[in-house]
N, CA, C and O atoms as a CHARMM CRD file, in Angstrom:
* protein
*
  364
    1    1 UNK  N    261.57700 194.51100  94.23500 PROA 1      0.00000
    2    1 UNK  CA   262.06500 194.51500  92.87500 PROA 1      0.00000
    3    1 UNK  C    263.08100 193.39600  92.64900 PROA 1      0.00000
    4    1 UNK  O    263.27000 192.94000  91.52100 PROA 1      0.00000
    5    2 UNK  N    263.71800 192.96900  93.70400 PROA 2      0.00000
    6    2 UNK  CA   264.73000 191.92700  93.52100 PROA 2      0.00000
    7    2 UNK  C    264.13100 190.64100  92.96700 PROA 2      0.00000
    8    2 UNK  O    264.73800 189.97900  92.12500 PROA 2      0.00000
    9    3 UNK  N    262.93800 190.28900  93.43900 PROA 3      0.00000
   10    3 UNK  CA   262.32600 189.03800  92.99600 PROA 3      0.00000
   11    3 UNK  C    261.42200 189.23500  91.78700 PROA 3      0.00000
   12    3 UNK  O    261.04800 188.26400  91.12900 PROA 3      0.00000
   13    4 UNK  N    261.06700 190.47800  91.48900 PROA 4      0.00000
   14    4 UNK  CA   260.16600 190.80900  90.38200 PROA 4      0.00000
   15    4 UNK  C    258.80700 190.12500  90.55200 PROA 4      0.00000
   16    4 UNK  O    258.17300 189.72400  89.57600 PROA 4      0.00000
   17    5 UNK  N    258.37600 189.99800  91.80900 PROA 5      0.00000
   18    5 UNK  CA   257.07500 189.42900  92.11200 PROA 5      0.00000
   19    5 UNK  C    256.26500 190.44500  92.91200 PROA 5      0.00000
   20    5 UNK  O    256.82100 191.18400  93.72400 PROA 5      0.00000
   21    6 UNK  N    254.96100 190.48100  92.68500 PROA 6      0.00000
   22    6 UNK  CA   254.12900 191.40300  93.46600 PROA 6      0.00000
   23    6 UNK  C    254.15400 191.04900  94.94800 PROA 6      0.00000
   24    6 UNK  O    254.13600 189.87200  95.31100 PROA 6      0.00000
   25    7 UNK  N    254.19400 192.05900  95.79500 PROA 7      0.00000
   26    7 UNK  CA   254.12100 191.83400  97.23600 PROA 7      0.00000
   27    7 UNK  C    252.72400 192.16200  97.75900 PROA 7      0.00000
   28    7 UNK  O    252.32200 191.67300  98.81500 PROA 7      0.00000
   29    8 UNK  N    251.98500 192.99200  97.01600 PROA 8      0.00000
   30    8 UNK  CA   250.61800 193.36200  97.37900 PROA 8      0.00000
   31    8 UNK  C    249.87600 193.76400  96.11800 PROA 8      0.00000
   32    8 UNK  O    250.49600 194.18500  95.14200 PROA 8      0.00000
   33    9 UNK  N    248.55600 193.63900  96.12700 PROA 9      0.00000
   34    9 UNK  CA   247.73200 194.14300  95.03600 PROA 9      0.00000
   35    9 UNK  C    246.54900 194.89500  95.64000 PROA 9      0.00000
   36    9 UNK  O    246.04700 194.54400  96.70800 PROA 9      0.00000
   37   10 UNK  N    246.11600 195.93500  94.93200 PROA 10     0.00000
   38   10 UNK  CA   245.03200 196.78500  95.40900 PROA 10     0.00000
   39   10 UNK  C    244.16900 197.20600  94.24200 PROA 10     0.00000
   40   10 UNK  O    244.64500 197.30100  93.11100 PROA 10     0.00000
   41   11 UNK  N    242.90300 197.45800  94.51100 PROA 11     0.00000
   42   11 UNK  CA   242.02800 198.03300  93.50400 PROA 11     0.00000
   43   11 UNK  C    242.32500 199.51700  93.34100 PROA 11     0.00000
   44   11 UNK  O    242.68700 200.20100  94.29700 PROA 11     0.00000
   45   12 UNK  N    242.16500 199.99900  92.11800 PROA 12     0.00000
   46   12 UNK  CA   242.40500 201.41400  91.81500 PROA 12     0.00000
   47   12 UNK  C    241.25600 201.94600  90.97600 PROA 12     0.00000
   48   12 UNK  O    240.46800 201.17900  90.42400 PROA 12     0.00000
   49   13 UNK  N    241.17000 203.27000  90.88600 PROA 13     0.00000
   50   13 UNK  CA   240.20600 203.88700  89.98900 PROA 13     0.00000
   51   13 UNK  C    240.58200 203.60100  88.54300 PROA 13     0.00000
   52   13 UNK  O    241.67400 203.09900  88.27700 PROA 13     0.00000
   53   14 UNK  N    239.70100 203.91100  87.61700 PROA 14     0.00000
   54   14 UNK  CA   239.93900 203.61900  86.20300 PROA 14     0.00000
   55   14 UNK  C    241.06100 204.42600  85.59100 PROA 14     0.00000
   56   14 UNK  O    241.20400 205.61800  85.86400 PROA 14     0.00000
   57   15 UNK  N    241.84600 203.78300  84.77400 PROA 15     0.00000
   58   15 UNK  CA   242.90200 204.44200  84.00600 PROA 15     0.00000
   59   15 UNK  C    244.05700 205.00500  84.80500 PROA 15     0.00000
   60   15 UNK  O    244.51100 206.10700  84.49500 PROA 15     0.00000
   61   16 UNK  N    244.56700 204.30000  85.83300 PROA 16     0.00000
   62   16 UNK  CA   245.70300 204.85200  86.57400 PROA 16     0.00000
   63   16 UNK  C    246.91400 204.97900  85.65600 PROA 16     0.00000
   64   16 UNK  O    247.31000 204.02000  84.99300 PROA 16     0.00000
   65   17 UNK  N    247.49400 206.17100  85.62700 PROA 17     0.00000
   66   17 UNK  CA   248.62400 206.34800  84.71200 PROA 17     0.00000
   67   17 UNK  C    249.72100 207.25300  85.24300 PROA 17     0.00000
   68   17 UNK  O    250.70700 207.47700  84.54100 PROA 17     0.00000
   69   18 UNK  N    249.59200 207.78300  86.45700 PROA 18     0.00000
   70   18 UNK  CA   250.67700 208.60000  87.00400 PROA 18     0.00000
   71   18 UNK  C    250.90800 208.26100  88.47300 PROA 18     0.00000
   72   18 UNK  O    249.98100 207.91800  89.20700 PROA 18     0.00000
   73   19 UNK  N    252.15900 208.36500  88.87300 PROA 19     0.00000
   74   19 UNK  CA   252.56900 208.12800  90.25200 PROA 19     0.00000
   75   19 UNK  C    253.37800 209.32700  90.73800 PROA 19     0.00000
   76   19 UNK  O    254.10500 209.95700  89.97000 PROA 19     0.00000
   77   20 UNK  N    253.23900 209.62400  92.01200 PROA 20     0.00000
   78   20 UNK  CA   254.09800 210.61600  92.65800 PROA 20     0.00000
   79   20 UNK  C    254.37100 210.09600  94.06700 PROA 20     0.00000
   80   20 UNK  O    253.52600 209.43300  94.66800 PROA 20     0.00000
   81   21 UNK  N    255.56100 210.40400  94.58700 PROA 21     0.00000
   82   21 UNK  CA   255.94700 209.87400  95.89100 PROA 21     0.00000
   83   21 UNK  C    256.40700 211.00900  96.79300 PROA 21     0.00000
   84   21 UNK  O    257.19600 211.86000  96.38300 PROA 21     0.00000
   85   22 UNK  N    255.91000 211.01500  98.02300 PROA 22     0.00000
   86   22 UNK  CA   256.35100 211.94900  99.05100 PROA 22     0.00000
   87   22 UNK  C    257.25700 211.16800  99.99800 PROA 22     0.00000
   88   22 UNK  O    256.76500 210.40800 100.83200 PROA 22     0.00000
   89   23 UNK  N    258.57700 211.34500  99.88200 PROA 23     0.00000
   90   23 UNK  CA   259.49000 210.53700 100.69300 PROA 23     0.00000
   91   23 UNK  C    259.42900 210.85800 102.18500 PROA 23     0.00000
   92   23 UNK  O    259.70700 209.98600 103.00800 PROA 23     0.00000
   93   24 UNK  N    259.07800 212.07100 102.54500 PROA 24     0.00000
   94   24 UNK  CA   259.01600 212.43700 103.96000 PROA 24     0.00000
   95   24 UNK  C    257.89400 211.73300 104.69700 PROA 24     0.00000
   96   24 UNK  O    258.06100 211.32400 105.84600 PROA 24     0.00000
   97   25 UNK  N    256.75000 211.58900 104.04000 PROA 25     0.00000
   98   25 UNK  CA   255.60300 210.92700 104.65500 PROA 25     0.00000
   99   25 UNK  C    255.43000 209.48700 104.18500 PROA 25     0.00000
  100   25 UNK  O    254.53300 208.78100 104.64700 PROA 25     0.00000
  101   26 UNK  N    256.29500 209.05200 103.26200 PROA 26     0.00000
  102   26 UNK  CA   256.24100 207.69500 102.70500 PROA 26     0.00000
  103   26 UNK  C    254.89200 207.43300 102.03900 PROA 26     0.00000
  104   26 UNK  O    254.31200 206.35700 102.18800 PROA 26     0.00000
  105   27 UNK  N    254.40300 208.43200 101.30200 PROA 27     0.00000
  106   27 UNK  CA   253.10800 208.32000 100.63400 PROA 27     0.00000
  107   27 UNK  C    253.28500 208.22700  99.12700 PROA 27     0.00000
  108   27 UNK  O    254.04500 208.98600  98.52500 PROA 27     0.00000
  109   28 UNK  N    252.57200 207.28500  98.53500 PROA 28     0.00000
  110   28 UNK  CA   252.54800 207.11600  97.09200 PROA 28     0.00000
  111   28 UNK  C    251.16500 207.52700  96.59100 PROA 28     0.00000
  112   28 UNK  O    250.14600 207.02100  97.06000 PROA 28     0.00000
  113   29 UNK  N    251.14700 208.44600  95.63800 PROA 29     0.00000
  114   29 UNK  CA   249.92000 208.91600  95.02200 PROA 29     0.00000
  115   29 UNK  C    249.77200 208.23600  93.66900 PROA 29     0.00000
  116   29 UNK  O    250.71800 208.21200  92.88100 PROA 29     0.00000
  117   30 UNK  N    248.59100 207.68200  93.39200 PROA 30     0.00000
  118   30 UNK  CA   248.30000 207.07000  92.09700 PROA 30     0.00000
  119   30 UNK  C    247.05300 207.75300  91.55700 PROA 30     0.00000
  120   30 UNK  O    245.98400 207.66800  92.16200 PROA 30     0.00000
  121   31 UNK  N    247.18500 208.43100  90.42300 PROA 31     0.00000
  122   31 UNK  CA   246.05600 209.15400  89.83100 PROA 31     0.00000
  123   31 UNK  C    245.81500 208.64000  88.41700 PROA 31     0.00000
  124   31 UNK  O    246.68700 208.02600  87.80100 PROA 31     0.00000
  125   32 UNK  N    244.60600 208.90800  87.91700 PROA 32     0.00000
  126   32 UNK  CA   244.27500 208.42200  86.58800 PROA 32     0.00000
  127   32 UNK  C    243.20800 209.24100  85.90900 PROA 32     0.00000
  128   32 UNK  O    242.66900 210.19200  86.47700 PROA 32     0.00000
  129   33 UNK  N    242.91400 208.85900  84.69100 PROA 33     0.00000
  130   33 UNK  CA   241.96600 209.58800  83.86300 PROA 33     0.00000
  131   33 UNK  C    240.55500 209.58700  84.43900 PROA 33     0.00000
  132   33 UNK  O    239.76700 210.47800  84.12300 PROA 33     0.00000
  133   34 UNK  N    240.22300 208.62600  85.26200 PROA 34     0.00000
  134   34 UNK  CA   238.88500 208.59900  85.86100 PROA 34     0.00000
  135   34 UNK  C    238.71900 209.69800  86.90900 PROA 34     0.00000
  136   34 UNK  O    237.60300 209.99700  87.33100 PROA 34     0.00000
  137   35 UNK  N    239.83500 210.29400  87.32400 PROA 35     0.00000
  138   35 UNK  CA   239.79800 211.31900  88.36100 PROA 35     0.00000
  139   35 UNK  C    239.98400 210.77600  89.75700 PROA 35     0.00000
  140   35 UNK  O    240.05900 211.53900  90.72000 PROA 35     0.00000
  141   36 UNK  N    240.05800 209.45500  89.87500 PROA 36     0.00000
  142   36 UNK  CA   240.22000 208.84000  91.18700 PROA 36     0.00000
  143   36 UNK  C    241.69100 208.89600  91.60200 PROA 36     0.00000
  144   36 UNK  O    242.58900 208.56200  90.82900 PROA 36     0.00000
  145   37 UNK  N    241.90500 209.32500  92.83500 PROA 37     0.00000
  146   37 UNK  CA   243.23800 209.36200  93.43300 PROA 37     0.00000
  147   37 UNK  C    243.29000 208.30500  94.51900 PROA 37     0.00000
  148   37 UNK  O    242.43400 208.28100  95.40400 PROA 37     0.00000
  149   38 UNK  N    244.28100 207.43400  94.46100 PROA 38     0.00000
  150   38 UNK  CA   244.49000 206.42500  95.49700 PROA 38     0.00000
  151   38 UNK  C    245.78700 206.76900  96.22200 PROA 38     0.00000
  152   38 UNK  O    246.77300 207.16600  95.60300 PROA 38     0.00000
  153   39 UNK  N    245.76800 206.61200  97.53000 PROA 39     0.00000
  154   39 UNK  CA   246.91400 206.98300  98.35300 PROA 39     0.00000
  155   39 UNK  C    247.38200 205.76800  99.14400 PROA 39     0.00000
  156   39 UNK  O    246.58200 205.04300  99.73500 PROA 39     0.00000
  157   40 UNK  N    248.70500 205.56300  99.14000 PROA 40     0.00000
  158   40 UNK  CA   249.29500 204.40900  99.80200 PROA 40     0.00000
  159   40 UNK  C    250.44600 204.86400 100.69500 PROA 40     0.00000
  160   40 UNK  O    251.19600 205.77200 100.33900 PROA 40     0.00000
  161   41 UNK  N    250.57800 204.23300 101.84400 PROA 41     0.00000
  162   41 UNK  CA   251.71800 204.46600 102.72300 PROA 41     0.00000
  163   41 UNK  C    252.66100 203.27500 102.57300 PROA 41     0.00000
  164   41 UNK  O    252.23600 202.12000 102.60900 PROA 41     0.00000
  165   42 UNK  N    253.95200 203.57600 102.40300 PROA 42     0.00000
  166   42 UNK  CA   254.95300 202.53400 102.23100 PROA 42     0.00000
  167   42 UNK  C    255.97200 202.67100 103.35200 PROA 42     0.00000
  168   42 UNK  O    256.71100 203.65400 103.41400 PROA 42     0.00000
  169   43 UNK  N    256.00600 201.68200 104.23400 PROA 43     0.00000
  170   43 UNK  CA   256.97600 201.68600 105.33300 PROA 43     0.00000
  171   43 UNK  C    257.58000 200.30600 105.48400 PROA 43     0.00000
  172   43 UNK  O    256.87800 199.29600 105.53200 PROA 43     0.00000
  173   44 UNK  N    258.88200 200.29100 105.55500 PROA 44     0.00000
  174   44 UNK  CA   259.63000 199.04200 105.72600 PROA 44     0.00000
  175   44 UNK  C    259.23000 197.98000 104.70700 PROA 44     0.00000
  176   44 UNK  O    259.14700 196.79800 105.03800 PROA 44     0.00000
  177   45 UNK  N    258.98400 198.39900 103.47600 PROA 45     0.00000
  178   45 UNK  CA   258.64300 197.46700 102.41000 PROA 45     0.00000
  179   45 UNK  C    257.20500 196.99200 102.41500 PROA 45     0.00000
  180   45 UNK  O    256.82300 196.16400 101.58800 PROA 45     0.00000
  181   46 UNK  N    256.40000 197.50300 103.33600 PROA 46     0.00000
  182   46 UNK  CA   254.99200 197.11700 103.42300 PROA 46     0.00000
  183   46 UNK  C    254.14200 198.24300 102.84000 PROA 46     0.00000
  184   46 UNK  O    254.31500 199.41100 103.18700 PROA 46     0.00000
  185   47 UNK  N    253.23200 197.87800 101.96000 PROA 47     0.00000
  186   47 UNK  CA   252.35200 198.84700 101.31600 PROA 47     0.00000
  187   47 UNK  C    250.95400 198.71500 101.89200 PROA 47     0.00000
  188   47 UNK  O    250.41200 197.61400 101.98800 PROA 47     0.00000
  189   48 UNK  N    250.36700 199.86000 102.27900 PROA 48     0.00000
  190   48 UNK  CA   249.00400 199.86400 102.80700 PROA 48     0.00000
  191   48 UNK  C    248.22500 200.97900 102.12900 PROA 48     0.00000
  192   48 UNK  O    248.69700 202.11300 102.04100 PROA 48     0.00000
  193   49 UNK  N    247.04600 200.65900 101.65600 PROA 49     0.00000
  194   49 UNK  CA   246.18800 201.68000 101.05600 PROA 49     0.00000
  195   49 UNK  C    245.57400 202.49300 102.18600 PROA 49     0.00000
  196   49 UNK  O    244.94600 201.94000 103.08900 PROA 49     0.00000
  197   50 UNK  N    245.76100 203.81400 102.13200 PROA 50     0.00000
  198   50 UNK  CA   245.27000 204.66500 103.20900 PROA 50     0.00000
  199   50 UNK  C    244.05100 205.47900 102.82300 PROA 50     0.00000
  200   50 UNK  O    243.37800 206.03500 103.69000 PROA 50     0.00000
  201   51 UNK  N    243.75800 205.55800 101.53200 PROA 51     0.00000
  202   51 UNK  CA   242.58600 206.31100 101.13400 PROA 51     0.00000
  203   51 UNK  C    242.39900 206.36600  99.64400 PROA 51     0.00000
  204   51 UNK  O    243.27900 206.00200  98.86500 PROA 51     0.00000
  205   52 UNK  N    241.22400 206.83500  99.26700 PROA 52     0.00000
  206   52 UNK  CA   240.90500 206.98800  97.85200 PROA 52     0.00000
  207   52 UNK  C    239.79300 208.02600  97.74900 PROA 52     0.00000
  208   52 UNK  O    238.89000 208.07200  98.58400 PROA 52     0.00000
  209   53 UNK  N    239.87200 208.84800  96.72300 PROA 53     0.00000
  210   53 UNK  CA   238.84900 209.86600  96.52900 PROA 53     0.00000
  211   53 UNK  C    238.90700 210.42900  95.13000 PROA 53     0.00000
  212   53 UNK  O    239.73200 210.03200  94.30800 PROA 53     0.00000
  213   54 UNK  N    238.02500 211.35100  94.88500 PROA 54     0.00000
  214   54 UNK  CA   237.91900 211.95900  93.56400 PROA 54     0.00000
  215   54 UNK  C    238.69100 213.27600  93.55800 PROA 54     0.00000
  216   54 UNK  O    238.34200 214.20600  94.28400 PROA 54     0.00000
  217   55 UNK  N    239.72800 213.35500  92.74800 PROA 55     0.00000
  218   55 UNK  CA   240.54400 214.57300  92.65900 PROA 55     0.00000
  219   55 UNK  C    239.99600 215.54600  91.63600 PROA 55     0.00000
  220   55 UNK  O    240.19600 216.75300  91.76300 PROA 55     0.00000
  221   56 UNK  N    239.30800 215.04200  90.62400 PROA 56     0.00000
  222   56 UNK  CA   238.74000 215.89400  89.58900 PROA 56     0.00000
  223   56 UNK  C    238.76400 215.18600  88.25500 PROA 56     0.00000
  224   56 UNK  O    239.42400 214.15700  88.10600 PROA 56     0.00000
  225   57 UNK  N    238.04500 215.73000  87.27400 PROA 57     0.00000
  226   57 UNK  CA   237.97100 215.07800  85.96700 PROA 57     0.00000
  227   57 UNK  C    239.33900 215.02000  85.28400 PROA 57     0.00000
  228   57 UNK  O    240.07100 216.00800  85.23900 PROA 57     0.00000
  229   58 UNK  N    239.66100 213.84700  84.75900 PROA 58     0.00000
  230   58 UNK  CA   240.93700 213.63900  84.05500 PROA 58     0.00000
  231   58 UNK  C    242.15000 214.02700  84.89300 PROA 58     0.00000
  232   58 UNK  O    243.10000 214.61500  84.37600 PROA 58     0.00000
  233   59 UNK  N    242.12400 213.70500  86.16700 PROA 59     0.00000
  234   59 UNK  CA   243.23500 214.04400  87.06400 PROA 59     0.00000
  235   59 UNK  C    244.38100 213.06500  86.87800 PROA 59     0.00000
  236   59 UNK  O    244.73300 212.32100  87.79300 PROA 59     0.00000
  237   60 UNK  N    244.95400 213.07300  85.69300 PROA 60     0.00000
  238   60 UNK  CA   246.04800 212.12500  85.45300 PROA 60     0.00000
  239   60 UNK  C    247.38300 212.83200  85.32200 PROA 60     0.00000
  240   60 UNK  O    248.22500 212.48000  84.49500 PROA 60     0.00000
  241   61 UNK  N    247.55100 213.84900  86.17200 PROA 61     0.00000
  242   61 UNK  CA   248.85700 214.47800  86.38600 PROA 61     0.00000
  243   61 UNK  C    248.90100 214.84000  87.86300 PROA 61     0.00000
  244   61 UNK  O    247.91800 215.33300  88.41700 PROA 61     0.00000
  245   62 UNK  N    250.03500 214.59700  88.49400 PROA 62     0.00000
  246   62 UNK  CA   250.18000 214.92600  89.91400 PROA 62     0.00000
  247   62 UNK  C    251.62700 215.27900  90.19400 PROA 62     0.00000
  248   62 UNK  O    252.55200 214.68000  89.64500 PROA 62     0.00000
  249   63 UNK  N    251.80000 216.26600  91.06000 PROA 63     0.00000
  250   63 UNK  CA   253.12900 216.63700  91.55100 PROA 63     0.00000
  251   63 UNK  C    253.03000 216.76400  93.05900 PROA 63     0.00000
  252   63 UNK  O    252.00800 217.20600  93.58400 PROA 63     0.00000
  253   64 UNK  N    254.09000 216.37700  93.76100 PROA 64     0.00000
  254   64 UNK  CA   254.10900 216.44800  95.21600 PROA 64     0.00000
  255   64 UNK  C    255.32100 217.25300  95.65300 PROA 64     0.00000
  256   64 UNK  O    256.43200 217.03300  95.17200 PROA 64     0.00000
  257   65 UNK  N    255.09900 218.18900  96.56900 PROA 65     0.00000
  258   65 UNK  CA   256.18500 218.96800  97.16500 PROA 65     0.00000
  259   65 UNK  C    256.57100 218.27700  98.47300 PROA 65     0.00000
  260   65 UNK  O    255.79300 218.30300  99.42700 PROA 65     0.00000
  261   66 UNK  N    257.75100 217.66100  98.53900 PROA 66     0.00000
  262   66 UNK  CA   258.13000 216.91900  99.74000 PROA 66     0.00000
  263   66 UNK  C    258.39300 217.81200 100.95200 PROA 66     0.00000
  264   66 UNK  O    258.40500 217.32200 102.08100 PROA 66     0.00000
  265   67 UNK  N    258.60300 219.10700 100.73800 PROA 67     0.00000
  266   67 UNK  CA   258.83400 220.01400 101.86300 PROA 67     0.00000
  267   67 UNK  C    257.53000 220.39000 102.56300 PROA 67     0.00000
  268   67 UNK  O    257.49100 220.49500 103.78800 PROA 67     0.00000
  269   68 UNK  N    256.46000 220.59300 101.78800 PROA 68     0.00000
  270   68 UNK  CA   255.18300 221.03500 102.35900 PROA 68     0.00000
  271   68 UNK  C    254.14800 219.90800 102.41800 PROA 68     0.00000
  272   68 UNK  O    253.12400 220.04200 103.08700 PROA 68     0.00000
  273   69 UNK  N    254.41100 218.80900 101.72500 PROA 69     0.00000
  274   69 UNK  CA   253.50000 217.65900 101.61800 PROA 69     0.00000
  275   69 UNK  C    252.20900 218.02000 100.88300 PROA 69     0.00000
  276   69 UNK  O    251.17800 217.37400 101.06500 PROA 69     0.00000
  277   70 UNK  N    252.28000 219.04200 100.06800 PROA 70     0.00000
  278   70 UNK  CA   251.13800 219.39900  99.22200 PROA 70     0.00000
  279   70 UNK  C    251.22200 218.61700  97.92100 PROA 70     0.00000
  280   70 UNK  O    252.30400 218.39400  97.37900 PROA 70     0.00000
  281   71 UNK  N    250.06300 218.20800  97.43300 PROA 71     0.00000
  282   71 UNK  CA   249.99700 217.55800  96.12500 PROA 71     0.00000
  283   71 UNK  C    249.16200 218.44100  95.20800 PROA 71     0.00000
  284   71 UNK  O    248.18400 219.05700  95.63300 PROA 71     0.00000
  285   72 UNK  N    249.56600 218.49000  93.94700 PROA 72     0.00000
  286   72 UNK  CA   248.98900 219.40200  92.96400 PROA 72     0.00000
  287   72 UNK  C    248.40300 218.60800  91.80000 PROA 72     0.00000
  288   72 UNK  O    249.04600 217.71300  91.25100 PROA 72     0.00000
  289   73 UNK  N    247.17000 218.95500  91.43700 PROA 73     0.00000
  290   73 UNK  CA   246.46800 218.28000  90.35200 PROA 73     0.00000
  291   73 UNK  C    245.95200 219.31700  89.35700 PROA 73     0.00000
  292   73 UNK  O    244.93500 219.96100  89.61800 PROA 73     0.00000
  293   74 UNK  N    246.63300 219.49200  88.21700 PROA 74     0.00000
  294   74 UNK  CA   246.11100 220.40900  87.19900 PROA 74     0.00000
  295   74 UNK  C    244.95700 219.74100  86.45000 PROA 74     0.00000
  296   74 UNK  O    245.07800 218.60600  85.98900 PROA 74     0.00000
  297   75 UNK  N    243.85100 220.45000  86.33500 PROA 75     0.00000
  298   75 UNK  CA   242.65000 219.91200  85.69700 PROA 75     0.00000
  299   75 UNK  C    242.26100 220.80200  84.52800 PROA 75     0.00000
  300   75 UNK  O    242.21900 222.02400  84.66300 PROA 75     0.00000
  301   76 UNK  N    241.97700 220.20000  83.38900 PROA 76     0.00000
  302   76 UNK  CA   241.68700 220.96600  82.17800 PROA 76     0.00000
  303   76 UNK  C    240.26900 221.50800  82.12700 PROA 76     0.00000
  304   76 UNK  O    240.04500 222.58500  81.57400 PROA 76     0.00000
  305   77 UNK  N    239.30500 220.78600  82.69000 PROA 77     0.00000
  306   77 UNK  CA   237.92000 221.20600  82.51300 PROA 77     0.00000
  307   77 UNK  C    237.09000 220.95900  83.76400 PROA 77     0.00000
  308   77 UNK  O    236.54500 219.87300  83.96100 PROA 77     0.00000
  309   78 UNK  N    237.00500 221.97500  84.59700 PROA 78     0.00000
  310   78 UNK  CA   236.13000 221.94700  85.76400 PROA 78     0.00000
  311   78 UNK  C    235.07000 223.01400  85.52100 PROA 78     0.00000
  312   78 UNK  O    235.30800 224.20900  85.69400 PROA 78     0.00000
  313   79 UNK  N    233.90600 222.55200  85.11900 PROA 79     0.00000
  314   79 UNK  CA   232.82300 223.47200  84.75200 PROA 79     0.00000
  315   79 UNK  C    233.26000 224.46400  83.67200 PROA 79     0.00000
  316   79 UNK  O    232.93100 225.64900  83.72400 PROA 79     0.00000
  317   80 UNK  N    234.00600 223.95300  82.69900 PROA 80     0.00000
  318   80 UNK  CA   234.42200 224.77400  81.56600 PROA 80     0.00000
  319   80 UNK  C    235.67400 225.60900  81.78700 PROA 80     0.00000
  320   80 UNK  O    236.04800 226.39300  80.91400 PROA 80     0.00000
  321   81 UNK  N    236.32500 225.46200  82.92100 PROA 81     0.00000
  322   81 UNK  CA   237.52900 226.25400  83.21200 PROA 81     0.00000
  323   81 UNK  C    238.66300 225.34100  83.66500 PROA 81     0.00000
  324   81 UNK  O    238.43400 224.24500  84.17500 PROA 81     0.00000
  325   82 UNK  N    239.88300 225.81400  83.46800 PROA 82     0.00000
  326   82 UNK  CA   241.02900 225.08600  84.00600 PROA 82     0.00000
  327   82 UNK  C    241.11800 225.36300  85.50500 PROA 82     0.00000
  328   82 UNK  O    240.68000 226.40900  85.98300 PROA 82     0.00000
  329   83 UNK  N    241.68800 224.41700  86.22900 PROA 83     0.00000
  330   83 UNK  CA   241.79500 224.56700  87.67900 PROA 83     0.00000
  331   83 UNK  C    243.02900 223.83100  88.17600 PROA 83     0.00000
  332   83 UNK  O    243.52200 222.90300  87.53500 PROA 83     0.00000
  333   84 UNK  N    243.50800 224.25700  89.31300 PROA 84     0.00000
  334   84 UNK  CA   244.58900 223.56000  90.00300 PROA 84     0.00000
  335   84 UNK  C    244.07400 223.21000  91.39300 PROA 84     0.00000
  336   84 UNK  O    243.78400 224.09600  92.19700 PROA 84     0.00000
  337   85 UNK  N    243.96200 221.92900  91.66800 PROA 85     0.00000
  338   85 UNK  CA   243.52600 221.47900  92.98400 PROA 85     0.00000
  339   85 UNK  C    244.77600 221.16400  93.81200 PROA 85     0.00000
  340   85 UNK  O    245.70400 220.50600  93.34100 PROA 85     0.00000
  341   86 UNK  N    244.77500 221.64000  95.03000 PROA 86     0.00000
  342   86 UNK  CA   245.91100 221.43200  95.93400 PROA 86     0.00000
  343   86 UNK  C    245.39400 220.73900  97.18700 PROA 86     0.00000
  344   86 UNK  O    244.42600 221.18300  97.80500 PROA 86     0.00000
  345   87 UNK  N    246.05600 219.64100  97.55300 PROA 87     0.00000
  346   87 UNK  CA   245.70100 218.89100  98.74500 PROA 87     0.00000
  347   87 UNK  C    246.89900 218.87100  99.67300 PROA 87     0.00000
  348   87 UNK  O    248.04100 218.87500  99.21300 PROA 87     0.00000
  349   88 UNK  N    246.65400 218.85000 100.97600 PROA 88     0.00000
  350   88 UNK  CA   247.72300 218.75200 101.96700 PROA 88     0.00000
  351   88 UNK  C    247.54200 217.43900 102.71500 PROA 88     0.00000
  352   88 UNK  O    246.48000 217.18400 103.28300 PROA 88     0.00000
  353   89 UNK  N    248.57800 216.60600 102.71500 PROA 89     0.00000
  354   89 UNK  CA   248.51900 215.29600 103.37500 PROA 89     0.00000
  355   89 UNK  C    248.62300 215.47400 104.88800 PROA 89     0.00000
  356   89 UNK  O    249.39400 216.29800 105.38100 PROA 89     0.00000
  357   90 UNK  N    247.83400 214.68800 105.61000 PROA 90     0.00000
  358   90 UNK  CA   247.94500 214.66400 107.06600 PROA 90     0.00000
  359   90 UNK  C    249.17500 213.86800 107.43300 PROA 90     0.00000
  360   90 UNK  O    249.47400 212.84200 106.82000 PROA 90     0.00000
  361   91 UNK  N    249.87900 214.34400 108.42900 PROA 91     0.00000
  362   91 UNK  CA   251.11800 213.67200 108.82400 PROA 91     0.00000
  363   91 UNK  C    250.88200 212.62400 109.86100 PROA 91     0.00000
  364   91 UNK  O    251.82600 211.96700 110.30000 PROA 91     0.00000
């Protein structure tokens, strides 16, 4: 942030609009309206993409519990019903 220049760039799913950070595991979650979740590990100022997958339709809200390392994705329409998807990060 000091230089206001990008240090890394990565491809993401469509419509990324929310971020959540797990400070214990140094994981950054990026979710968006396309439902794609991208996961990044940040250590010593270095960013590495560690994975990407489908969290669910319109998964553009995410919360992370730093004590349990669970991430929560509320979804409005999964086969006509609301749902809460919970993922646990590997340490």
